[in-house]
ZANU-374272 format. One record per atom (N, C-alpha, C): residue number from 1; residue in three letters; atom name; x, y, z. Coordinates in Angstrom, 3 decimals. Layout:
N
NUM, ALA, CA, X, Y, Z
...
This chain:
121
1, GLN, N, 0.837, -1.191, 0.000
1, GLN, CA, 0.000, 0.000, 0.000
1, GLN, C, 0.875, 1.244, 0.000
2, VAL, N, 0.487, 2.229, -0.792
2, VAL, CA, 1.198, 3.493, -0.820
2, VAL, C, 0.647, 4.404, 0.266
3, GLN, N, 1.543, 5.019, 1.003
3, GLN, CA, 1.133, 6.006, 1.995
3, GLN, C, 1.678, 7.368, 1.589
4, LEU, N, 0.820, 8.371, 1.667
4, LEU, CA, 1.204, 9.732, 1.319
4, LEU, C, 1.331, 10.574, 2.579
5, VAL, N, 2.385, 11.362, 2.641
5, VAL, CA, 2.606, 12.254, 3.781
5, VAL, C, 2.885, 13.651, 3.249
6, GLU, N, 2.073, 14.601, 3.699
6, GLU, CA, 2.258, 15.996, 3.302
6, GLU, C, 3.115, 16.729, 4.327
7, SER, N, 3.857, 17.715, 3.860
7, SER, CA, 4.666, 18.539, 4.745
7, SER, C, 4.835, 19.918, 4.119
8, GLY, N, 5.304, 20.860, 4.938
8, GLY, CA, 5.624, 22.185, 4.421
8, GLY, C, 4.635, 23.264, 4.778
9, GLY, N, 3.534, 22.908, 5.429
9, GLY, CA, 2.567, 23.927, 5.801
9, GLY, C, 3.093, 24.800, 6.924
10, GLY, N, 2.343, 25.860, 7.208
10, GLY, CA, 2.735, 26.762, 8.277
10, GLY, C, 1.999, 28.064, 8.203
11, LEU, N, 2.462, 29.016, 8.979
11, LEU, CA, 1.870, 30.357, 9.030
11, LEU, C, 2.716, 31.309, 8.190
12, VAL, N, 2.066, 32.047, 7.320
12, VAL, CA, 2.781, 32.981, 6.449
12, VAL, C, 1.925, 34.229, 6.269
13, GLN, N, 2.577, 35.346, 6.054
13, GLN, CA, 1.844, 36.594, 5.808
13, GLN, C, 1.357, 36.635, 4.362
14, ALA, N, 0.299, 37.372, 4.143
14, ALA, CA, -0.217, 37.565, 2.787
14, ALA, C, 0.901, 38.074, 1.879
15, GLY, N, 0.965, 37.511, 0.686
15, GLY, CA, 2.015, 37.855, -0.258
15, GLY, C, 3.226, 36.952, -0.174
16, GLY, N, 3.286, 36.140, 0.864
16, GLY, CA, 4.413, 35.247, 1.047
16, GLY, C, 4.298, 33.964, 0.252
17, SER, N, 5.256, 33.064, 0.474
17, SER, CA, 5.320, 31.805, -0.269
17, SER, C, 5.524, 30.634, 0.676
18, LEU, N, 5.049, 29.488, 0.225
18, LEU, CA, 5.302, 28.212, 0.902
18, LEU, C, 5.450, 27.144, -0.171
19, ARG, N, 6.179, 26.095, 0.169
19, ARG, CA, 6.311, 24.948, -0.733
19, ARG, C, 5.880, 23.704, 0.024
20, LEU, N, 4.814, 23.087, -0.460
20, LEU, CA, 4.305, 21.862, 0.142
20, LEU, C, 4.886, 20.656, -0.590
21, SER, N, 5.098, 19.605, 0.164
21, SER, CA, 5.578, 18.354, -0.429
21, SER, C, 4.627, 17.221, -0.077
22, CYS, N, 4.484, 16.312, -1.011
22, CYS, CA, 3.694, 15.096, -0.828
22, CYS, C, 4.624, 13.937, -1.161
23, THR, N, 5.026, 13.205, -0.139
23, THR, CA, 5.988, 12.123, -0.321
23, THR, C, 5.308, 10.786, -0.140
24, ALA, N, 5.599, 9.877, -1.052
24, ALA, CA, 4.981, 8.563, -1.028
24, ALA, C, 5.962, 7.513, -0.542
25, SER, N, 5.471, 6.647, 0.319
25, SER, CA, 6.254, 5.485, 0.734
25, SER, C, 5.611, 4.250, 0.127
26, GLY, N, 6.421, 3.259, -0.139
26, GLY, CA, 5.880, 2.079, -0.790
26, GLY, C, 6.143, 2.145, -2.279
27, ARG, N, 5.230, 1.690, -3.086
27, ARG, CA, 5.454, 1.667, -4.527
27, ARG, C, 5.353, 3.075, -5.103
28, ALA, N, 5.853, 3.243, -6.303
28, ALA, CA, 5.833, 4.546, -6.959
28, ALA, C, 4.394, 5.000, -7.216
29, VAL, N, 4.153, 6.285, -6.979
29, VAL, CA, 2.817, 6.807, -7.218
29, VAL, C, 2.639, 7.165, -8.690
30, ARG, N, 1.422, 7.193, -9.112
30, ARG, CA, 1.089, 7.573, -10.470
30, ARG, C, 0.676, 9.051, -10.466
31, SER, N, -0.421, 9.377, -11.054
31, SER, CA, -0.861, 10.770, -11.069
31, SER, C, -1.392, 11.165, -9.689
32, VAL, N, -1.114, 12.399, -9.313
32, VAL, CA, -1.423, 12.886, -7.961
32, VAL, C, -2.138, 14.221, -8.026
33, GLY, N, -3.010, 14.440, -7.093
33, GLY, CA, -3.701, 15.727, -7.001
33, GLY, C, -3.544, 16.332, -5.625
34, TRP, N, -3.637, 17.653, -5.590
34, TRP, CA, -3.691, 18.404, -4.343
34, TRP, C, -5.093, 18.999, -4.202
35, PHE, N, -5.653, 18.893, -3.028
35, PHE, CA, -6.939, 19.490, -2.697
35, PHE, C, -6.773, 20.281, -1.399
36, ARG, N, -7.716, 21.144, -1.125
36, ARG, CA, -7.682, 21.889, 0.128
36, ARG, C, -9.094, 21.998, 0.693
37, GLN, N, -9.138, 22.135, 1.998
37, GLN, CA, -10.427, 22.300, 2.662
37, GLN, C, -10.287, 23.340, 3.753
38, ALA, N, -11.018, 24.433, 3.592
38, ALA, CA, -11.043, 25.494, 4.582
38, ALA, C, -12.129, 25.181, 5.602
39, PRO, N, -12.028, 25.753, 6.802
39, PRO, CA, -13.042, 25.499, 7.835
39, PRO, C, -14.438, 25.839, 7.336
40, GLY, N, -15.356, 24.894, 7.495
40, GLY, CA, -16.738, 25.130, 7.122
40, GLY, C, -17.018, 25.084, 5.635
41, LYS, N, -16.014, 24.692, 4.841
41, LYS, CA, -16.202, 24.655, 3.389
41, LYS, C, -15.955, 23.256, 2.849
42, GLU, N, -16.421, 23.062, 1.613
42, GLU, CA, -16.196, 21.797, 0.930
42, GLU, C, -14.743, 21.673, 0.496
43, ARG, N, -14.302, 20.445, 0.362
43, ARG, CA, -12.969, 20.203, -0.187
43, ARG, C, -12.952, 20.671, -1.636
44, GLU, N, -11.891, 21.352, -2.039
44, GLU, CA, -11.824, 21.848, -3.407
44, GLU, C, -10.509, 21.477, -4.081
45, PHE, N, -10.602, 21.279, -5.379
45, PHE, CA, -9.438, 20.945, -6.196
45, PHE, C, -8.465, 22.104, -6.256
46, VAL, N, -7.169, 21.789, -6.172
46, VAL, CA, -6.129, 22.800, -6.299
46, VAL, C, -5.277, 22.551, -7.538
47, ALA, N, -4.732, 21.327, -7.649
47, ALA, CA, -3.848, 21.041, -8.786
47, ALA, C, -3.710, 19.533, -8.966
48, HIS, N, -3.317, 19.146, -10.171
48, HIS, CA, -3.142, 17.733, -10.514
48, HIS, C, -1.954, 17.621, -11.464
49, ILE, N, -1.208, 16.533, -11.335
49, ILE, CA, -0.108, 16.313, -12.261
49, ILE, C, -0.064, 14.844, -12.669
50, HIS, N, 0.119, 14.623, -13.962
50, HIS, CA, 0.252, 13.278, -14.509
50, HIS, C, 1.565, 12.660, -14.033
51, TRP, N, 1.629, 11.323, -14.024
51, TRP, CA, 2.822, 10.653, -13.521
51, TRP, C, 4.067, 11.030, -14.318
52, SER, N, 3.892, 11.393, -15.590
52, SER, CA, 5.048, 11.755, -16.419
52, SER, C, 5.469, 13.205, -16.208
53, GLY, N, 4.677, 13.972, -15.483
53, GLY, CA, 4.977, 15.384, -15.280
53, GLY, C, 4.141, 16.308, -16.156
54, SER, N, 3.473, 15.749, -17.142
54, SER, CA, 2.616, 16.529, -18.023
54, SER, C, 1.489, 15.643, -18.530
55, PRO, N, 0.266, 16.148, -18.568
55, PRO, CA, -0.102, 17.530, -18.278
55, PRO, C, -0.261, 17.792, -16.788
56, ALA, N, -0.363, 19.069, -16.483
56, ALA, CA, -0.660, 19.515, -15.131
56, ALA, C, -1.839, 20.474, -15.217
57, TYR, N, -2.672, 20.446, -14.190
57, TYR, CA, -3.854, 21.294, -14.155
57, TYR, C, -3.863, 22.067, -12.837
58, HIS, N, -4.355, 23.297, -12.899
58, HIS, CA, -4.472, 24.124, -11.695
58, HIS, C, -5.852, 24.756, -11.659
59, ALA, N, -6.393, 24.877, -10.466
59, ALA, CA, -7.675, 25.573, -10.307
59, ALA, C, -7.515, 27.028, -10.731
60, ASN, N, -8.582, 27.598, -11.266
60, ASN, CA, -8.529, 28.998, -11.704
60, ASN, C, -8.122, 29.934, -10.570
61, SER, N, -8.531, 29.585, -9.359
61, SER, CA, -8.263, 30.460, -8.207
61, SER, C, -6.776, 30.514, -7.843
62, VAL, N, -5.991, 29.564, -8.339
62, VAL, CA, -4.566, 29.540, -7.979
62, VAL, C, -3.639, 29.649, -9.183
63, LYS, N, -4.207, 29.682, -10.386
63, LYS, CA, -3.379, 29.788, -11.591
63, LYS, C, -2.489, 31.012, -11.510
64, CYS, N, -1.263, 30.887, -11.985
64, CYS, CA, -0.267, 31.966, -12.005
64, CYS, C, 0.299, 32.258, -10.618
65, ARG, N, -0.223, 31.587, -9.590
65, ARG, CA, 0.335, 31.744, -8.234
65, ARG, C, 0.924, 30.440, -7.717
66, PHE, N, 0.252, 29.324, -8.004
66, PHE, CA, 0.681, 28.010, -7.534
66, PHE, C, 1.223, 27.206, -8.723
67, ALA, N, 2.165, 26.304, -8.435
67, ALA, CA, 2.687, 25.433, -9.479
67, ALA, C, 2.963, 24.053, -8.898
68, ILE, N, 2.385, 23.040, -9.539
68, ILE, CA, 2.603, 21.663, -9.120
68, ILE, C, 3.744, 21.073, -9.935
69, SER, N, 4.553, 20.248, -9.283
69, SER, CA, 5.664, 19.590, -9.976
69, SER, C, 5.911, 18.251, -9.290
70, ARG, N, 6.732, 17.427, -9.912
70, ARG, CA, 6.999, 16.141, -9.290
70, ARG, C, 8.455, 15.754, -9.493
71, ASP, N, 8.937, 14.914, -8.586
71, ASP, CA, 10.285, 14.367, -8.668
71, ASP, C, 10.138, 12.864, -8.503
72, ASN, N, 10.114, 12.160, -9.605
72, ASN, CA, 9.880, 10.716, -9.537
72, ASN, C, 11.023, 9.972, -8.865
73, ALA, N, 12.223, 10.539, -8.934
73, ALA, CA, 13.349, 9.896, -8.260
73, ALA, C, 13.147, 9.905, -6.749
74, GLU, N, 12.494, 10.963, -6.275
74, GLU, CA, 12.213, 11.091, -4.846
74, GLU, C, 10.814, 10.592, -4.494
75, ASN, N, 10.062, 10.182, -5.519
75, ASN, CA, 8.685, 9.722, -5.307
75, ASN, C, 7.862, 10.779, -4.578
76, SER, N, 7.985, 12.015, -5.034
76, SER, CA, 7.294, 13.115, -4.355
76, SER, C, 6.689, 14.076, -5.362
77, VAL, N, 5.680, 14.792, -4.897
77, VAL, CA, 5.019, 15.838, -5.673
77, VAL, C, 5.010, 17.099, -4.824
78, SER, N, 5.357, 18.219, -5.417
78, SER, CA, 5.417, 19.476, -4.682
78, SER, C, 4.381, 20.464, -5.191
79, LEU, N, 4.030, 21.383, -4.327
79, LEU, CA, 3.125, 22.474, -4.684
79, LEU, C, 3.781, 23.768, -4.227
80, GLN, N, 4.308, 24.527, -5.174
80, GLN, CA, 4.899, 25.823, -4.867
80, GLN, C, 3.790, 26.869, -4.853
81, MET, N, 3.653, 27.552, -3.726
81, MET, CA, 2.573, 28.522, -3.568
81, MET, C, 3.164, 29.903, -3.353
82, ASN, N, 2.900, 30.807, -4.275
82, ASN, CA, 3.395, 32.175, -4.197
82, ASN, C, 2.227, 33.153, -4.077
83, SER, N, 2.538, 34.367, -3.691
83, SER, CA, 1.516, 35.434, -3.573
83, SER, C, 0.306, 34.936, -2.792
84, LEU, N, 0.559, 34.334, -1.658
84, LEU, CA, -0.515, 33.739, -0.874
84, LEU, C, -1.482, 34.802, -0.356
85, LYS, N, -2.751, 34.393, -0.285
85, LYS, CA, -3.828, 35.269, 0.174
85, LYS, C, -4.496, 34.644, 1.390
86, PRO, N, -5.139, 35.446, 2.222
86, PRO, CA, -5.845, 34.870, 3.379
86, PRO, C, -6.855, 33.795, 2.977
87, GLU, N, -7.457, 33.930, 1.809
87, GLU, CA, -8.429, 32.931, 1.375
87, GLU, C, -7.787, 31.615, 0.951
88, ASP, N, -6.463, 31.548, 0.929
88, ASP, CA, -5.776, 30.281, 0.675
88, ASP, C, -5.637, 29.446, 1.949
89, THR, N, -6.023, 30.022, 3.081
89, THR, CA, -5.944, 29.296, 4.350
89, THR, C, -6.808, 28.039, 4.301
90, ALA, N, -6.194, 26.887, 4.579
90, ALA, CA, -6.897, 25.606, 4.493
90, ALA, C, -5.942, 24.485, 4.893
91, VAL, N, -6.514, 23.307, 5.042
91, VAL, CA, -5.715, 22.089, 5.148
91, VAL, C, -5.528, 21.557, 3.734
92, TYR, N, -4.279, 21.373, 3.339
92, TYR, CA, -3.941, 20.901, 2.007
92, TYR, C, -3.578, 19.419, 2.071
93, SER, N, -4.223, 18.650, 1.198
93, SER, CA, -4.002, 17.202, 1.186
93, SER, C, -3.694, 16.732, -0.224
94, CYS, N, -2.892, 15.676, -0.312
94, CYS, CA, -2.618, 15.078, -1.617
94, CYS, C, -3.238, 13.685, -1.652
95, ALA, N, -3.477, 13.222, -2.866
95, ALA, CA, -4.111, 11.918, -3.048
95, ALA, C, -3.753, 11.362, -4.413
96, ILE, N, -3.971, 10.069, -4.567
96, ILE, CA, -3.625, 9.366, -5.802
96, ILE, C, -4.837, 9.291, -6.719
97, TYR, N, -4.625, 9.708, -7.945
97, TYR, CA, -5.692, 9.740, -8.939
97, TYR, C, -6.019, 8.332, -9.429
98, SER, N, -7.339, 8.060, -9.555
98, SER, CA, -7.746, 6.722, -9.987
98, SER, C, -8.489, 6.713, -11.321
99, GLY, N, -8.784, 7.906, -11.874
99, GLY, CA, -9.424, 7.923, -13.184
99, GLY, C, -10.572, 8.889, -13.260
100, SER, N, -11.015, 9.202, -14.472
100, SER, CA, -12.116, 10.120, -14.782
100, SER, C, -11.700, 11.565, -14.484
101, SER, N, -12.666, 12.404, -14.073
101, SER, CA, -12.350, 13.824, -13.897
101, SER, C, -11.260, 14.063, -12.868
102, VAL, N, -10.259, 14.851, -13.234
102, VAL, CA, -9.170, 15.155, -12.293
102, VAL, C, -9.610, 16.176, -11.254
103, TYR, N, -10.743, 16.842, -11.491
103, TYR, CA, -11.203, 17.907, -10.606
103, TYR, C, -12.089, 17.408, -9.461
104, ASN, N, -12.465, 16.137, -9.513
104, ASN, CA, -13.404, 15.576, -8.547
104, ASN, C, -12.667, 14.742, -7.509
105, ALA, N, -12.798, 15.124, -6.240
105, ALA, CA, -12.087, 14.424, -5.170
105, ALA, C, -12.489, 12.958, -5.063
106, MET, N, -13.667, 12.634, -5.573
106, MET, CA, -14.123, 11.239, -5.495
106, MET, C, -13.281, 10.315, -6.376
107, ASN, N, -12.512, 10.873, -7.287
107, ASN, CA, -11.665, 10.094, -8.189
107, ASN, C, -10.238, 9.950, -7.682
108, TYR, N, -10.065, 10.163, -6.381
108, TYR, CA, -8.757, 10.037, -5.742
108, TYR, C, -8.871, 9.152, -4.513
109, GLY, N, -7.748, 8.548, -4.138
109, GLY, CA, -7.720, 7.741, -2.929
109, GLY, C, -6.361, 7.811, -2.272
110, GLY, N, -6.214, 7.102, -1.200
110, GLY, CA, -4.939, 7.082, -0.476
110, GLY, C, -4.569, 8.420, 0.106
111, TRP, N, -5.548, 9.147, 0.579
111, TRP, CA, -5.343, 10.513, 1.077
111, TRP, C, -4.348, 10.563, 2.229
112, GLY, N, -3.483, 11.604, 2.175
112, GLY, CA, -2.642, 11.884, 3.319
112, GLY, C, -3.457, 12.595, 4.385
113, LYS, N, -2.829, 12.856, 5.524
113, LYS, CA, -3.541, 13.497, 6.623
113, LYS, C, -3.655, 15.005, 6.426
114, GLY, N, -2.843, 15.553, 5.538
114, GLY, CA, -2.919, 16.974, 5.240
114, GLY, C, -1.934, 17.805, 6.035
115, THR, N, -1.718, 19.008, 5.550
115, THR, CA, -0.858, 19.969, 6.221
115, THR, C, -1.559, 21.319, 6.217
116, LEU, N, -1.537, 22.005, 7.350
116, LEU, CA, -2.290, 23.249, 7.504
116, LEU, C, -1.483, 24.437, 6.993
117, VAL, N, -2.127, 25.223, 6.149
117, VAL, CA, -1.567, 26.483, 5.670
117, VAL, C, -2.438, 27.611, 6.193
118, THR, N, -1.817, 28.543, 6.897
118, THR, CA, -2.537, 29.695, 7.430
118, THR, C, -1.888, 30.965, 6.890
119, VAL, N, -2.684, 31.791, 6.230
119, VAL, CA, -2.185, 33.033, 5.654
119, VAL, C, -2.813, 34.193, 6.402
120, SER, N, -1.984, 34.977, 7.035
120, SER, CA, -2.475, 36.115, 7.812
120, SER, C, -2.506, 37.374, 6.945
121, SER, N, -3.463, 38.242, 7.255
121, SER, CA, -3.609, 39.478, 6.463
121, SER, C, -2.762, 40.604, 7.022
């Protein structure tokens, strides 16, 4: 079984940057997605990357600010987050894609426990 562990969250001021990592133990992961869930809100899609590194997809709300990438040698996927806003505050989780729409959390499994990102104004 593949286990995913997220890291890199923390407290940052608006306009700052953070880099999240999703590291897999066990067998090599295939395509991976990042989702986030803010308090009292539904889980929402953030980004997805194919196992080969392309294509990659980003939610409209984070395009031009966030960038997903992967390092297959390290069996990890990263999410570089720049120009952070208070509305980016959420628990960020990664998961393994199983097929169909990349934007739907129901098409992912093996969820990590998540890492909290807090952006202060």
